[in-house]
C-alpha positions in Angstrom: 47.3 14.1 37.3 46.7 12.6 40.8 47.1 16.1 42.3 44.4 17.5 40.0 41.8 14.8 40.6 42.3 14.5 44.4 39.5 16.1 46.5 40.7 18.8 48.9 39.0 20.1 52.0 39.0 23.5 53.5 37.1 24.9 56.5 35.5 28.3 56.4 33.7 30.4 59.0 31.8 33.7 58.4 31.5 36.2 61.2 28.8 38.8 62.2 26.4 40.1 59.6 28.0 38.0 56.8 25.8 35.2 58.2 22.8 37.0 56.8 23.7 35.6 53.4 23.9 32.0 54.6 21.1 29.4 55.0 20.1 28.9 58.6 22.0 25.6 58.9 25.4 27.2 58.0 25.2 30.3 60.2 27.8 30.9 62.9 29.5 27.6 62.4 32.5 26.2 60.6 31.6 25.0 57.1 33.4 22.2 55.3 34.2 23.0 51.7 35.4 20.4 49.2 37.2 21.3 46.0 39.5 20.0 43.3 42.7 21.6 42.0 43.5 25.3 42.7 40.8 27.7 44.0 41.0 31.3 45.2 39.6 32.5 48.5 37.3 35.0 46.7 35.8 32.2 44.7 35.1 30.2 47.9 33.5 33.2 49.6 31.2 34.0 46.7 30.3 30.4 46.2 28.6 30.7 49.6 26.5 33.7 48.2 28.5 36.4 49.9 29.6 39.4 47.8 33.4 40.1 48.2 32.5 43.8 48.6 31.0 42.9 52.0 34.3 41.5 53.2 37.1 43.5 54.8 39.4 40.8 56.3 40.2 37.2 55.4 42.5 35.1 57.5 43.8 31.8 56.3 45.4 29.8 59.1 45.4 33.0 61.1 47.3 35.0 58.5 45.8 37.9 56.6 45.6 37.2 52.8 44.3 38.9 49.6 41.3 37.7 47.6 43.5 35.9 45.1 45.2 33.7 47.7 45.1 30.1 46.6 43.6 27.7 49.1 45.3 24.4 50.0 44.0 21.2 51.5 43.1 21.5 55.2 43.3 25.3 55.2 41.1 27.1 57.8 39.5 30.4 56.5 38.0 33.1 58.7 36.0 35.8 56.9 35.0 39.1 58.5 32.7 42.0 57.4 33.7 45.6 56.8 35.1 47.2 60.0 33.9 50.9 59.9 34.7 51.6 63.5 38.1 49.8 63.7 41.2 50.5 61.8 42.6 47.2 60.4 44.8 48.8 57.7 47.8 47.2 59.2 46.6 43.7 58.6 44.1 43.6 55.8 45.2 43.4 52.2 41.9 43.4 50.5 41.7 47.1 49.5 44.3 49.5 48.2 43.4 52.4 50.5 40.6 53.5 52.9 37.8 55.8 51.9 38.5 59.5 52.5 34.8 60.2 53.1 31.4 58.6 53.2 30.1 58.9 49.7 27.4 56.7 48.2 25.9 55.5 44.9 22.5 53.9 45.2 20.9 51.3 43.0 17.5 52.0 41.4 15.9 49.5 43.8 16.6 51.8 46.8 15.3 55.1 45.5 13.6 56.2 48.7 16.8 55.6 50.7 18.5 58.3 48.6 16.4 61.2 50.1 17.2 60.1 53.6 21.0 60.0 52.9 21.0 63.4 51.3 18.8 64.8 54.0 21.4 63.7 56.6 24.2 65.4 54.6 25.8 62.6 52.6 26.9 62.9 48.9 24.7 60.4 47.2 24.5 59.7 43.5 21.4 58.2 42.0 19.7 57.8 38.6 17.1 55.5 37.2 19.2 55.5 34.0 22.3 53.9 35.6 22.7 50.3 34.5 24.9 47.8 36.5 28.0 48.6 34.5 27.7 52.3 35.3 27.0 51.7 39.0 30.1 49.5 39.3 32.3 52.0 37.4 31.1 55.0 39.3 31.6 53.2 42.6 35.2 52.4 41.7 36.2 55.6 40.0 34.7 58.0 42.5 35.4 55.8 45.6 31.7 55.6 46.5 30.0 52.9 48.6 27.5 51.0 46.4 24.2 50.4 48.2 22.0 47.8 46.5 19.7 44.8 47.1 21.3 43.0 44.2 23.8 40.4 45.4 25.0 39.6 41.9 25.9 43.3 41.3 28.1 43.3 44.4 30.1 40.3 43.2 31.6 42.3 40.3 35.3 42.3 40.7 35.9 46.1 40.3 33.6 47.0 43.2 35.7 47.5 46.4 33.1 49.0 48.7 29.5 47.8 48.6 26.7 46.9 50.9 23.7 44.7 50.5 20.8 46.5 52.3 18.8 43.9 54.2 15.6 45.7 54.9 12.9 46.5 52.3 11.4 49.4 54.3 13.0 52.8 53.7 12.8 54.0 57.3 14.6 50.8 58.4 17.1 51.0 55.5 18.5 54.3 56.6 18.8 53.1 60.2 20.6 50.1 58.9 23.1 52.1 56.8 23.7 54.6 59.5 24.5 51.8 61.9 26.5 49.8 59.4 28.9 52.6 58.5 28.9 54.4 61.8 27.5 57.6 60.4 26.1 59.2 63.5 29.0 61.6 64.0 28.9 62.8 60.4 25.3 64.2 60.0 25.2 67.5 58.3 21.6 68.5 57.4 21.0 71.2 54.7 24.2 70.2 52.9 22.9 68.4 49.8 19.8 68.9 47.7 17.4 66.0 48.2 16.2 66.3 44.6 19.5 66.3 42.7 22.4 65.9 45.1 23.7 69.5 44.4 25.4 71.4 47.2 23.3 73.8 49.2 24.5 77.3 50.1 22.9 80.3 51.8 20.6 82.4 49.7 20.1 86.1 50.4 16.5 86.9 51.4 16.4 89.8 49.0 17.1 87.5 46.1 14.4 85.1 47.1 11.8 87.9 47.1 12.7 88.9 43.5 12.8 85.3 42.2 9.3 84.6 43.6 10.2 81.0 44.4 8.6 80.8 47.8 5.1 81.7 49.1 4.7 85.2 50.4 3.8 83.9 53.9 7.0 81.8 54.0 9.1 84.8 52.9 7.6 87.0 55.7 8.1 84.4 58.5 11.5 83.1 57.5 14.9 84.7 57.5 17.2 81.9 56.4 17.1 80.3 53.0 19.3 77.8 51.1 19.7 77.3 47.3 20.8 74.2 45.4 23.9 75.0 43.2 22.6 72.6 40.5 18.8 72.7 40.2 18.4 76.1 42.0 15.6 74.7 44.3 15.0 76.8 47.4 14.9 75.4 50.9 14.0 76.8 54.3 13.7 75.6 57.9 9.9 75.1 58.2 7.9 72.6 60.0 9.7 69.8 58.1 12.9 70.9 59.6 11.6 70.3 63.1 10.4 66.8 62.1 13.9 66.2 60.6 15.6 67.2 63.9 13.4 64.7 65.7 14.2 62.0 63.1 17.9 62.6 63.4 17.8 62.6 67.2 16.1 59.2 67.1 18.6 57.9 64.7 21.5 58.9 67.0 19.7 57.3 70.0 19.0 54.2 67.9 15.2 54.6 68.3 12.6 54.1 65.6 
């Protein structure tokens, strides 16, 4: 009984952008955490308001541990965010395997971000009909990174890859996601339909004429067309394409 009622103390520090979730007085410093009995490291992390899906490496007394590791009195815990530019597969035990590709599923509260991601060539699922359960299941089953501004959603146990988007402004959100997941070398414009996420492929100009899906002036001045495999929407490289090229160039340079 004495062991169950004795107060234990652990020391925890969060690194880099994980500090965004902490109150100003606890950022970038070692935090004292008092607890009774047995407690898992995941519980301690989320007790500080940080979704486990934002974490990629946990060290307890300098040793890598899984989320279910039980913390003991006087343990020192170091918590690091997801490393997208550094391979730590040899030390981290938090995820079963790395992602094969950058695929996303986006919560309803980030609808405008979806178009930017698809525009840049990233497979991005989105529907206003998805509830939290569906978002979590799709993220897990299809190995998609869940983007949301709902911290509670990211704390669901089955979510392995998720990110809390800090900004409320779409143009800044896409810059944030590109930077966070190091996407600059993976841009592939005219790959996905911005309307439905279907794959785009070249469409013969002769077919476009008979379908009558573009204005006559566009047909006469354009030689290259693309069609969505799902909704059949037609795309071409018009003035919006030049604006997109400038937008992408600025993203790569890190400019607004």
